[in-house]
Backbone as JSON, one array per atom type, in Angstrom:
{
  "sequence": "XXXXXXXXXXXXXXXXXXXXXXXXXXXXXXXXXXXXXXXXXXXXXXXXXXXXXXXXXXXXXXXXXXXXXXXXXXXXXXXXXXXXXXXXXXXXXXXXXXXXXXXXXXXXXXXXXXXXXXXXXXXXXXXXXXXXXXXXXXXXXXXXXXXXXXXXXXXXXXXXXXXXXXXXXXXXXXXXXXXXXXXXXX",
  "N": [[-41.76, -139.4, 22.49], [-39.98, -141.45, 23.31], [-39.79, -142.9, 20.78], [-38.83, -141.29, 19.14], [-36.11, -140.41, 19.96], [-34.76, -143.39, 19.84], [-35.01, -144.0, 17.04], [-33.06, -141.49, 16.45], [-30.86, -142.38, 17.75], [-30.59, -144.94, 16.58], [-31.49, -147.08, 17.11], [-29.58, -147.95, 19.0], [-28.33, -148.78, 22.27], [-28.99, -151.51, 22.05], [-29.69, -152.39, 19.44], [-29.03, -151.88, 16.11], [-29.84, -150.52, 13.55], [-29.63, -148.62, 10.56], [-30.34, -145.25, 9.36], [-33.09, -144.6, 7.36], [-33.46, -142.76, 4.2], [-35.37, -140.58, 4.72], [-35.3, -140.36, 7.3], [-32.54, -139.66, 8.07], [-32.65, -136.96, 7.0], [-34.47, -136.34, 8.72], [-33.57, -135.95, 11.17], [-31.72, -134.13, 10.54], [-32.74, -132.06, 10.25], [-34.57, -131.49, 12.81], [-33.53, -131.66, 16.1], [-34.37, -132.44, 18.48], [-37.48, -134.33, 19.93], [-38.96, -132.26, 20.82], [-38.83, -130.19, 19.05], [-39.38, -131.29, 16.77], [-42.37, -131.78, 17.2], [-43.03, -129.15, 18.02], [-43.22, -127.88, 15.53], [-44.94, -129.31, 13.94], [-48.07, -128.57, 12.13], [-47.16, -126.34, 11.56], [-47.01, -123.48, 9.2], [-45.77, -123.38, 5.95], [-42.13, -124.17, 4.81], [-40.88, -125.48, 7.01], [-43.25, -126.67, 8.41], [-43.8, -128.56, 6.2], [-41.63, -129.85, 6.23], [-41.84, -131.07, 8.78], [-43.86, -132.59, 8.65], [-43.0, -134.15, 6.66], [-41.14, -135.43, 8.41], [-42.36, -136.56, 10.4], [-43.85, -138.78, 9.31], [-42.1, -140.21, 8.1], [-40.25, -141.41, 10.46], [-39.36, -144.2, 11.81], [-41.18, -145.76, 13.78], [-42.35, -143.47, 14.95], [-44.04, -142.77, 12.85], [-45.7, -144.92, 12.59], [-49.1, -145.07, 13.41], [-50.67, -146.41, 16.81], [-53.22, -147.68, 15.97], [-52.84, -149.03, 13.77], [-52.01, -151.36, 13.89], [-54.12, -152.83, 14.51], [-56.72, -154.76, 13.08], [-59.53, -154.21, 13.34], [-59.72, -151.87, 15.26], [-61.55, -150.54, 16.59], [-63.75, -152.15, 17.65], [-62.0, -153.97, 18.76], [-62.43, -153.87, 22.13], [-64.99, -154.71, 22.18], [-65.74, -157.12, 20.75], [-65.9, -160.1, 19.76], [-63.06, -161.18, 19.93], [-62.0, -160.26, 22.67], [-59.49, -158.51, 24.46], [-56.93, -160.55, 26.23], [-55.31, -159.61, 27.9], [-54.15, -156.54, 28.98], [-51.28, -154.72, 28.83], [-49.71, -152.29, 30.28], [-47.58, -149.22, 30.09], [-47.07, -147.3, 32.39], [-47.35, -149.1, 34.85], [-46.16, -151.5, 34.33], [-44.4, -153.15, 35.01], [-45.75, -154.27, 37.24], [-48.25, -155.36, 35.87], [-47.59, -157.02, 34.05], [-46.19, -159.13, 36.05], [-48.82, -159.59, 36.97], [-50.25, -160.86, 34.85], [-48.59, -163.02, 34.25], [-48.9, -164.25, 36.45], [-51.76, -165.19, 36.14], [-51.14, -166.76, 33.75], [-50.18, -168.64, 35.0], [-47.37, -168.83, 34.77], [-43.97, -169.75, 35.46], [-42.38, -168.29, 38.15], [-39.8, -167.35, 38.13], [-40.04, -166.14, 35.28], [-39.54, -163.02, 33.87], [-39.5, -159.56, 33.49], [-36.62, -158.0, 31.54], [-33.97, -156.5, 33.41], [-31.83, -155.24, 32.91], [-30.61, -151.85, 31.59], [-29.76, -152.21, 28.82], [-30.99, -154.23, 27.59], [-33.48, -154.19, 28.27], [-34.32, -152.13, 26.66], [-34.05, -149.52, 27.37], [-33.53, -146.11, 28.22], [-31.66, -143.17, 29.2], [-32.99, -139.85, 29.3], [-32.16, -137.72, 30.62], [-30.81, -135.53, 29.6], [-32.89, -134.53, 27.64], [-34.58, -132.1, 26.23], [-37.75, -131.05, 27.87], [-41.26, -131.61, 26.58], [-42.47, -128.52, 25.03], [-45.58, -126.91, 25.76], [-46.58, -126.19, 23.37], [-45.76, -128.56, 22.01], [-47.12, -130.54, 23.09], [-49.53, -130.02, 22.71], [-49.94, -130.08, 19.94], [-48.85, -132.62, 19.53], [-50.96, -133.95, 20.82], [-53.18, -133.52, 18.95], [-51.93, -134.65, 16.4], [-52.09, -137.43, 17.25], [-54.38, -137.91, 17.84], [-56.44, -140.26, 17.4], [-55.22, -142.57, 18.57], [-54.81, -141.61, 21.17], [-57.46, -142.03, 21.86], [-57.63, -144.56, 21.3], [-56.25, -145.41, 23.25], [-56.85, -144.75, 25.74], [-59.47, -146.19, 25.75], [-58.28, -148.85, 25.99], [-57.21, -148.24, 28.94], [-60.01, -147.87, 30.15], [-60.8, -150.22, 29.43], [-58.73, -152.14, 30.98], [-59.1, -151.51, 33.27], [-62.03, -151.63, 33.99], [-62.53, -154.61, 33.1], [-60.75, -156.12, 33.19], [-60.2, -155.71, 35.71], [-57.87, -154.57, 36.36], [-55.93, -152.15, 38.64], [-55.95, -148.67, 38.15], [-54.16, -146.63, 36.08], [-51.21, -144.66, 37.09], [-51.91, -141.51, 37.7], [-50.1, -139.55, 36.28], [-49.6, -140.78, 33.61], [-52.32, -141.02, 32.48], [-53.1, -139.44, 30.74], [-52.14, -138.81, 27.55], [-48.97, -136.76, 27.59], [-49.55, -135.32, 29.71], [-47.89, -135.51, 31.7], [-44.36, -134.52, 31.23], [-43.3, -136.81, 30.19], [-41.14, -139.54, 29.18], [-42.06, -141.61, 28.3], [-44.13, -143.61, 25.82], [-46.55, -144.28, 27.08], [-48.45, -145.46, 25.44], [-50.69, -148.27, 25.62], [-50.14, -152.1, 25.79], [-51.35, -154.67, 23.96], [-52.72, -158.18, 24.55], [-53.92, -160.8, 22.95], [-56.15, -163.17, 23.48], [-55.87, -166.33, 23.24]],
  "CA": [[-40.4, -139.17, 22.38], [-38.79, -142.76, 23.03], [-39.49, -143.57, 19.71], [-38.12, -140.41, 18.33], [-34.86, -140.89, 19.96], [-34.52, -144.3, 19.72], [-34.32, -143.85, 15.71], [-32.0, -140.8, 16.39], [-29.73, -143.25, 18.32], [-30.16, -145.82, 15.34], [-31.77, -148.22, 17.98], [-28.63, -148.82, 19.84], [-27.18, -149.8, 21.99], [-29.24, -152.87, 21.87], [-29.85, -152.93, 18.38], [-28.58, -151.17, 15.27], [-30.86, -149.91, 12.33], [-29.28, -147.43, 9.48], [-31.46, -144.21, 8.67], [-33.61, -144.24, 6.32], [-33.09, -141.23, 3.91], [-35.82, -139.67, 5.31], [-34.92, -140.39, 8.81], [-31.44, -138.98, 8.42], [-32.89, -135.37, 6.82], [-35.4, -135.53, 9.86], [-33.02, -135.41, 12.34], [-30.45, -133.08, 10.33], [-33.53, -130.73, 10.57], [-35.13, -131.49, 14.0], [-32.55, -131.83, 17.37], [-35.22, -132.97, 19.36], [-38.33, -134.21, 19.52], [-39.64, -131.04, 21.03], [-38.55, -129.31, 17.91], [-40.51, -131.7, 15.68], [-43.55, -131.27, 17.81], [-43.44, -127.62, 17.84], [-43.24, -127.36, 13.93], [-46.06, -129.84, 13.46], [-48.91, -127.99, 11.62], [-46.69, -124.93, 10.64], [-47.01, -122.89, 7.66], [-44.46, -123.03, 5.07], [-41.56, -125.23, 4.58], [-40.91, -126.25, 8.34], [-44.21, -127.45, 8.46], [-43.8, -129.67, 5.46], [-40.47, -130.67, 6.95], [-42.28, -131.57, 9.93], [-45.06, -133.69, 8.24], [-42.18, -135.37, 6.41], [-40.51, -136.34, 9.73], [-43.41, -137.5, 11.18], [-44.46, -139.99, 8.42], [-40.78, -141.12, 7.79], [-39.4, -141.61, 11.2], [-39.97, -145.46, 12.09], [-41.46, -145.99, 15.49], [-43.15, -142.25, 15.09], [-45.02, -143.02, 11.95], [-47.02, -145.73, 12.41], [-49.97, -145.37, 14.75], [-50.9, -147.41, 17.12], [-53.99, -148.2, 15.91], [-52.23, -149.62, 12.42], [-51.37, -152.68, 14.66], [-55.25, -153.89, 14.52], [-57.64, -154.94, 11.9], [-60.51, -153.44, 13.63], [-59.36, -151.16, 16.6], [-62.74, -150.06, 17.57], [-64.11, -153.42, 17.93], [-61.39, -154.69, 19.78], [-62.83, -154.27, 23.44], [-66.26, -155.01, 22.3], [-65.88, -157.6, 20.07], [-66.04, -161.62, 20.22], [-61.9, -161.99, 20.75], [-61.3, -159.75, 23.78], [-58.02, -159.07, 24.93], [-56.78, -161.25, 27.37], [-54.62, -159.01, 29.14], [-53.37, -155.23, 28.68], [-49.89, -154.17, 29.86], [-49.62, -150.83, 30.55], [-46.53, -148.69, 30.49], [-47.2, -146.85, 33.66], [-47.58, -150.1, 35.62], [-45.73, -152.48, 33.13], [-43.86, -154.78, 35.87], [-47.11, -155.07, 37.82], [-49.23, -155.78, 35.14], [-46.68, -158.27, 33.94], [-46.66, -160.09, 37.04], [-50.39, -160.42, 37.36], [-50.36, -161.35, 33.84], [-47.76, -164.5, 34.63], [-50.01, -165.2, 37.69], [-52.82, -165.48, 35.41], [-50.99, -167.69, 32.86], [-49.54, -169.7, 35.87], [-46.05, -168.87, 34.38], [-42.95, -169.87, 36.35], [-41.97, -166.73, 39.23], [-38.61, -166.48, 37.57], [-40.29, -165.28, 34.09], [-39.67, -161.47, 34.28], [-38.52, -158.52, 32.37], [-35.55, -157.65, 31.72], [-33.48, -155.47, 34.33], [-30.45, -154.21, 32.47], [-31.12, -150.7, 30.53], [-29.93, -152.71, 27.16], [-32.05, -155.77, 27.22], [-34.93, -153.57, 28.28], [-34.18, -151.0, 25.58], [-34.3, -148.39, 28.21], [-32.31, -145.06, 27.92], [-31.4, -142.18, 29.91], [-32.9, -138.9, 28.69], [-31.8, -136.65, 31.64], [-30.58, -133.83, 28.72], [-33.59, -134.07, 26.68], [-35.54, -130.94, 26.88], [-39.29, -131.35, 28.13], [-42.03, -131.11, 25.7], [-43.54, -127.61, 25.6], [-47.24, -126.93, 25.6], [-47.38, -126.1, 22.01], [-45.65, -129.3, 21.31], [-47.7, -131.62, 23.92], [-50.8, -129.7, 21.66], [-49.67, -130.59, 18.42], [-48.64, -134.21, 19.38], [-52.46, -134.57, 21.14], [-53.87, -133.22, 17.59], [-51.74, -135.6, 15.77], [-52.24, -138.57, 17.45], [-55.72, -137.67, 18.79], [-56.85, -141.48, 17.36], [-54.55, -143.22, 19.28], [-55.3, -141.25, 22.53], [-58.64, -142.47, 22.25], [-57.82, -145.89, 21.78], [-55.36, -145.59, 24.83], [-58.48, -144.5, 26.83], [-60.55, -147.5, 25.6], [-57.53, -149.95, 26.53], [-57.18, -148.15, 30.06], [-60.9, -148.36, 30.76], [-60.82, -152.05, 29.36], [-58.3, -152.87, 31.93], [-59.72, -151.17, 35.0], [-63.34, -152.48, 34.31], [-63.05, -155.67, 32.45], [-59.75, -157.21, 33.81], [-60.24, -155.54, 37.14], [-56.61, -153.88, 36.99], [-55.71, -150.93, 39.06], [-55.67, -147.55, 37.29], [-52.54, -146.37, 35.74], [-50.66, -143.8, 37.88], [-52.28, -140.11, 37.11], [-49.29, -138.58, 35.16], [-49.68, -141.22, 32.63], [-53.41, -141.4, 32.09], [-53.24, -138.84, 29.7], [-50.93, -138.11, 26.72], [-48.33, -135.24, 27.99], [-50.24, -135.02, 31.29], [-46.28, -135.07, 32.29], [-43.77, -134.55, 30.34], [-42.71, -138.27, 30.19], [-40.06, -139.82, 27.81], [-42.77, -143.09, 27.65], [-45.39, -143.38, 25.45], [-47.62, -144.55, 27.77], [-49.19, -146.85, 24.93], [-50.6, -149.6, 26.12], [-49.84, -153.54, 24.89], [-52.58, -155.38, 24.12], [-52.76, -159.04, 24.08], [-55.38, -161.65, 22.54], [-56.75, -164.61, 23.99], [-56.09, -167.48, 21.28]],
  "C": [[-39.32, -140.24, 22.66], [-38.55, -142.99, 21.75], [-38.58, -142.58, 18.75], [-36.39, -140.66, 18.68], [-34.02, -142.09, 20.09], [-33.97, -144.53, 18.43], [-33.12, -142.78, 15.72], [-30.78, -141.73, 16.72], [-29.4, -144.67, 17.49], [-30.71, -147.24, 16.06], [-30.55, -148.32, 18.97], [-28.87, -147.9, 21.01], [-27.69, -151.12, 22.02], [-29.4, -153.33, 20.37], [-29.14, -151.99, 17.58], [-29.38, -151.23, 13.6], [-30.73, -148.68, 12.06], [-30.3, -146.59, 9.61], [-31.97, -144.42, 7.77], [-33.06, -142.9, 5.42], [-33.82, -140.01, 4.63], [-35.9, -139.45, 6.62], [-33.75, -139.51, 8.62], [-31.88, -137.26, 8.02], [-33.91, -135.0, 8.13], [-34.57, -134.92, 10.89], [-31.66, -134.36, 11.88], [-31.45, -131.94, 10.59], [-33.99, -130.65, 12.07], [-34.19, -132.28, 15.04], [-33.1, -132.51, 17.88], [-36.63, -132.85, 19.04], [-39.36, -133.14, 19.77], [-39.47, -130.07, 19.75], [-39.55, -129.55, 16.69], [-41.8, -131.22, 16.1], [-44.05, -129.93, 17.69], [-43.72, -127.23, 16.45], [-44.03, -128.3, 13.45], [-47.18, -128.91, 13.15], [-48.56, -126.43, 11.28], [-46.93, -124.98, 9.51], [-46.0, -123.38, 6.94], [-43.66, -124.31, 4.92], [-41.17, -126.25, 5.89], [-42.05, -127.14, 8.84], [-44.37, -128.64, 7.66], [-42.63, -130.55, 5.97], [-41.1, -131.52, 8.33], [-43.25, -132.82, 9.72], [-44.07, -134.63, 7.8], [-41.45, -136.21, 7.23], [-41.51, -137.16, 10.23], [-44.01, -138.85, 10.56], [-43.34, -140.5, 8.12], [-39.99, -141.53, 8.74], [-40.07, -143.22, 11.57], [-40.18, -145.13, 13.43], [-42.51, -144.28, 15.64], [-44.32, -142.34, 14.11], [-45.79, -143.64, 11.85], [-47.88, -145.65, 13.79], [-50.62, -146.28, 15.51], [-52.26, -148.31, 16.61], [-53.79, -149.25, 14.56], [-52.41, -151.04, 12.85], [-52.69, -153.44, 14.5], [-56.18, -153.71, 13.62], [-58.43, -154.16, 12.31], [-60.34, -153.1, 14.88], [-60.59, -150.76, 17.43], [-63.55, -151.2, 18.24], [-63.78, -154.04, 19.13], [-61.76, -155.24, 21.08], [-64.16, -154.45, 23.48], [-66.84, -156.1, 21.41], [-65.91, -158.92, 20.54], [-64.52, -162.21, 20.86], [-61.55, -160.6, 21.31], [-60.19, -159.94, 24.11], [-57.84, -160.14, 26.29], [-56.34, -160.64, 28.23], [-53.93, -157.54, 28.61], [-52.29, -154.85, 29.59], [-49.61, -152.68, 29.74], [-48.29, -150.12, 30.89], [-46.19, -148.01, 31.94], [-47.05, -148.14, 34.58], [-46.76, -151.55, 34.75], [-45.3, -153.58, 34.18], [-45.28, -155.29, 36.78], [-47.87, -155.82, 36.94], [-48.46, -157.1, 34.32], [-46.76, -159.19, 34.69], [-47.79, -160.4, 37.09], [-50.7, -161.18, 35.97], [-49.77, -162.99, 33.95], [-48.55, -164.82, 35.43], [-51.1, -165.63, 37.05], [-52.72, -166.51, 34.44], [-50.11, -168.82, 33.7], [-48.04, -170.01, 35.04], [-45.3, -169.06, 35.73], [-42.51, -168.53, 36.77], [-40.71, -166.51, 38.25], [-38.61, -166.16, 36.06], [-40.31, -163.62, 34.47], [-39.13, -160.92, 33.09], [-37.54, -158.28, 32.48], [-35.09, -156.5, 32.7], [-32.86, -154.55, 33.83], [-30.96, -153.08, 31.27], [-31.05, -151.14, 28.98], [-30.41, -153.34, 26.72], [-33.43, -155.21, 27.31], [-35.07, -152.41, 27.41], [-34.74, -149.7, 26.46], [-33.32, -147.39, 28.34], [-32.44, -144.13, 28.88], [-32.04, -140.81, 29.17], [-33.01, -137.5, 29.63], [-31.5, -135.32, 30.53], [-31.02, -133.91, 27.65], [-34.18, -133.16, 26.95], [-36.99, -131.47, 26.82], [-40.08, -131.05, 26.6], [-42.73, -129.7, 25.92], [-45.04, -127.86, 25.33], [-47.58, -126.83, 24.38], [-46.78, -127.77, 21.48], [-46.27, -130.38, 21.99], [-49.38, -131.22, 22.84], [-50.98, -130.53, 20.36], [-49.94, -132.08, 18.73], [-50.31, -134.53, 19.78], [-53.28, -134.87, 19.91], [-53.5, -134.48, 16.62], [-51.98, -137.22, 15.96], [-53.73, -138.67, 18.56], [-56.28, -139.52, 18.23], [-56.4, -142.53, 18.39], [-54.77, -142.86, 20.52], [-56.73, -141.99, 22.74], [-58.56, -143.86, 22.51], [-57.26, -146.23, 22.76], [-56.29, -145.29, 25.99], [-59.39, -145.75, 26.73], [-59.78, -148.29, 26.48], [-56.97, -149.36, 27.98], [-58.56, -148.24, 30.48], [-61.2, -150.0, 30.65], [-60.02, -152.39, 30.65], [-58.69, -152.83, 33.08], [-61.0, -151.92, 35.13], [-63.51, -153.54, 33.76], [-62.13, -156.68, 32.79], [-59.4, -156.8, 35.17], [-58.61, -155.33, 37.62], [-56.54, -152.34, 37.58], [-55.54, -149.89, 38.21], [-54.48, -147.3, 37.0], [-52.82, -145.37, 36.96], [-51.12, -142.41, 37.19], [-51.52, -139.52, 35.94], [-49.15, -139.48, 33.87], [-50.91, -141.65, 31.76], [-53.67, -140.68, 30.64], [-52.12, -138.31, 28.69], [-50.24, -136.84, 27.11], [-49.24, -134.65, 29.22], [-48.87, -134.91, 32.02], [-45.83, -135.37, 31.53], [-42.72, -135.78, 30.18], [-41.58, -138.5, 28.74], [-40.76, -141.24, 27.68], [-43.96, -142.59, 26.98], [-46.5, -143.67, 25.87], [-48.94, -145.12, 26.93], [-49.32, -148.01, 25.57], [-50.36, -150.99, 25.03], [-50.77, -154.19, 25.12], [-52.61, -156.96, 23.49], [-54.16, -159.8, 23.7], [-55.24, -163.02, 22.96], [-56.17, -165.47, 22.56], [-57.15, -168.25, 21.47]]
}
Protein backbone atom coordinates (compact mmCIF):
# COMPACT_ATOMS: atom_id res chain seq x y z
CA UNK A 1 0.00 0.00 0.00
CA UNK A 2 2.81 2.42 0.77
CA UNK A 3 4.05 2.33 -2.83
CA UNK A 4 0.57 3.19 -4.13
CA UNK A 5 0.16 6.12 -1.74
CA UNK A 6 3.72 7.37 -2.16
CA UNK A 7 3.13 7.69 -5.90
CA UNK A 8 -0.35 9.13 -5.35
CA UNK A 9 1.37 11.90 -3.33
CA UNK A 10 4.02 12.12 -6.11
CA UNK A 11 6.61 11.16 -3.49
CA UNK A 12 5.93 14.17 -1.30
CA UNK A 13 6.87 15.53 1.15
CA UNK A 14 10.44 14.23 0.75
CA UNK A 15 10.50 14.04 -3.05
CA UNK A 16 8.51 15.34 -5.97
CA UNK A 17 8.19 13.17 -9.06
CA UNK A 18 5.35 14.07 -11.42
CA UNK A 19 2.98 11.29 -12.45
CA UNK A 20 3.39 9.49 -15.73
CA UNK A 21 0.29 9.52 -17.96
CA UNK A 22 -0.51 5.96 -16.85
CA UNK A 23 -0.19 6.91 -13.19
CA UNK A 24 -2.48 9.90 -13.68
CA UNK A 25 -5.12 7.65 -15.23
CA UNK A 26 -4.70 5.06 -12.47
CA UNK A 27 -5.25 7.61 -9.70
CA UNK A 28 -8.27 9.04 -11.53
CA UNK A 29 -9.84 5.57 -11.56
CA UNK A 30 -8.65 4.17 -8.23
CA UNK A 31 -8.85 6.47 -5.20
CA UNK A 32 -7.38 3.90 -2.80
CA UNK A 33 -5.05 0.92 -2.92
CA UNK A 34 -7.94 -1.28 -1.80
CA UNK A 35 -10.02 -0.19 -4.81
CA UNK A 36 -7.22 -1.14 -7.18
CA UNK A 37 -6.47 -4.45 -5.44
CA UNK A 38 -10.14 -5.46 -5.45
CA UNK A 39 -10.39 -4.74 -9.18
CA UNK A 40 -7.43 -6.97 -10.05
CA UNK A 41 -8.48 -10.04 -12.04
CA UNK A 42 -11.93 -8.54 -12.67
CA UNK A 43 -13.53 -9.06 -16.04
CA UNK A 44 -14.16 -6.23 -18.43
CA UNK A 45 -12.97 -2.64 -18.46
CA UNK A 46 -12.38 -2.35 -14.71
CA UNK A 47 -10.06 -5.36 -14.75
CA UNK A 48 -8.18 -3.91 -17.73
CA UNK A 49 -7.82 -0.58 -15.92
CA UNK A 50 -6.51 -2.38 -12.82
CA UNK A 51 -3.96 -4.28 -14.93
CA UNK A 52 -2.86 -1.02 -16.55
CA UNK A 53 -2.55 0.63 -13.12
CA UNK A 54 -0.59 -2.24 -11.58
CA UNK A 55 1.88 -2.22 -14.46
CA UNK A 56 1.99 1.57 -14.73
CA UNK A 57 2.41 2.85 -11.17
CA UNK A 58 6.05 3.20 -10.15
CA UNK A 59 6.75 1.30 -6.88
CA UNK A 60 3.85 -1.04 -7.59
CA UNK A 61 4.85 -2.24 -11.05
CA UNK A 62 8.35 -3.48 -10.24
CA UNK A 63 8.48 -6.92 -8.62
CA UNK A 64 11.04 -7.44 -5.84
CA UNK A 65 12.50 -10.30 -7.87
CA UNK A 66 13.44 -7.98 -10.73
CA UNK A 67 16.19 -6.48 -8.54
CA UNK A 68 18.23 -9.69 -8.66
CA UNK A 69 19.86 -11.47 -11.60
CA UNK A 70 19.15 -14.92 -10.20
CA UNK A 71 16.85 -14.50 -7.22
CA UNK A 72 16.31 -18.19 -6.57
CA UNK A 73 20.06 -18.80 -6.39
CA UNK A 74 20.54 -15.79 -4.11
CA UNK A 75 20.31 -17.70 -0.84
CA UNK A 76 22.10 -20.85 -2.01
CA UNK A 77 24.77 -19.64 -4.44
CA UNK A 78 28.34 -18.49 -3.98
CA UNK A 79 27.46 -14.84 -3.18
CA UNK A 80 25.12 -15.14 -0.25
CA UNK A 81 23.66 -12.07 1.44
CA UNK A 82 25.82 -10.44 4.08
CA UNK A 83 22.71 -9.23 5.86
CA UNK A 84 18.94 -8.99 5.47
CA UNK A 85 17.11 -5.93 6.77
CA UNK A 86 13.44 -6.65 7.44
CA UNK A 87 10.68 -4.04 7.67
CA UNK A 88 9.12 -5.42 10.84
CA UNK A 89 12.47 -5.30 12.67
CA UNK A 90 14.20 -2.56 10.69
CA UNK A 91 15.70 -0.68 13.63
CA UNK A 92 16.89 -3.84 15.37
CA UNK A 93 18.25 -5.36 12.15
CA UNK A 94 20.01 -2.11 11.22
CA UNK A 95 21.64 -1.94 14.68
CA UNK A 96 22.77 -5.59 14.38
CA UNK A 97 24.19 -4.94 10.90
CA UNK A 98 25.99 -1.80 12.13
CA UNK A 99 27.58 -3.82 14.94
CA UNK A 100 28.60 -6.55 12.50
CA UNK A 101 30.23 -3.90 10.27
CA UNK A 102 31.81 -2.12 13.28
CA UNK A 103 30.11 1.13 12.29
CA UNK A 104 30.14 4.07 14.69
CA UNK A 105 27.28 4.05 17.18
CA UNK A 106 26.04 7.45 15.95
CA UNK A 107 25.11 6.01 12.54
CA UNK A 108 21.38 5.38 12.60
CA UNK A 109 18.24 5.42 10.54
CA UNK A 110 16.49 8.78 10.15
CA UNK A 111 14.00 9.58 12.90
CA UNK A 112 11.84 12.31 11.40
CA UNK A 113 8.92 11.31 9.17
CA UNK A 114 10.08 13.26 6.10
CA UNK A 115 13.66 11.99 6.05
CA UNK A 116 12.47 8.45 6.71
CA UNK A 117 9.81 8.85 3.98
CA UNK A 118 7.27 7.60 6.53
CA UNK A 119 3.69 8.74 6.23
CA UNK A 120 0.46 8.63 8.19
CA UNK A 121 -2.14 6.29 6.74
CA UNK A 122 -4.80 6.85 9.43
CA UNK A 123 -7.49 7.84 6.91
CA UNK A 124 -6.70 5.07 4.44
CA UNK A 125 -9.20 2.21 4.21
CA UNK A 126 -7.75 -1.20 5.13
CA UNK A 127 -7.33 -3.90 2.53
CA UNK A 128 -10.38 -6.15 2.23
CA UNK A 129 -10.12 -9.93 2.16
CA UNK A 130 -10.62 -9.83 -1.63
CA UNK A 131 -7.88 -7.20 -2.01
CA UNK A 132 -5.47 -9.32 0.06
CA UNK A 133 -6.32 -12.45 -1.94
CA UNK A 134 -5.76 -10.62 -5.24
CA UNK A 135 -2.47 -9.08 -4.08
CA UNK A 136 -1.25 -12.46 -2.86
CA UNK A 137 -1.99 -13.86 -6.31
CA UNK A 138 -0.37 -10.87 -8.10
CA UNK A 139 2.78 -10.93 -5.95
CA UNK A 140 3.01 -14.72 -5.47
CA UNK A 141 6.65 -14.94 -6.62
CA UNK A 142 7.66 -11.99 -4.43
CA UNK A 143 5.92 -13.59 -1.45
CA UNK A 144 7.94 -16.76 -1.98
CA UNK A 145 11.10 -14.66 -2.23
CA UNK A 146 10.11 -12.91 1.01
CA UNK A 147 9.66 -16.32 2.68
CA UNK A 148 13.14 -17.40 1.54
CA UNK A 149 14.67 -14.13 2.79
CA UNK A 150 12.95 -14.56 6.16
CA UNK A 151 14.17 -18.14 6.48
CA UNK A 152 17.70 -17.11 5.49
CA UNK A 153 17.72 -14.28 8.05
CA UNK A 154 16.65 -16.60 10.86
CA UNK A 155 18.53 -19.78 9.89
CA UNK A 156 21.77 -18.47 8.36
CA UNK A 157 22.20 -15.07 9.99
CA UNK A 158 20.74 -16.09 13.38
CA UNK A 159 18.40 -13.09 13.44
CA UNK A 160 15.20 -13.34 15.48
CA UNK A 161 12.02 -14.01 13.52
CA UNK A 162 9.85 -11.13 12.29
CA UNK A 163 6.81 -10.23 14.36
CA UNK A 164 4.02 -12.60 13.38
CA UNK A 165 1.86 -9.90 11.78
CA UNK A 166 4.40 -9.17 9.01
CA UNK A 167 5.50 -12.73 8.23
CA UNK A 168 2.98 -13.16 5.43
CA UNK A 169 1.66 -10.53 3.05
CA UNK A 170 -1.64 -9.23 4.31
CA UNK A 171 -1.52 -11.07 7.64
CA UNK A 172 -2.27 -7.72 9.17
CA UNK A 173 -3.71 -4.96 7.08
CA UNK A 174 -0.45 -3.08 7.25
CA UNK A 175 0.68 -0.05 5.30
CA UNK A 176 4.19 -1.45 5.03
CA UNK A 177 5.30 -3.75 2.30
CA UNK A 178 7.08 -6.13 4.62
CA UNK A 179 9.62 -6.74 1.90
CA UNK A 180 13.15 -7.43 3.08
CA UNK A 181 16.14 -5.47 1.89
CA UNK A 182 19.02 -7.73 0.95
CA UNK A 183 22.63 -6.54 1.12
CA UNK A 184 25.43 -8.51 -0.55
CA UNK A 185 28.88 -9.01 0.85
CA UNK A 186 31.49 -7.44 -1.45
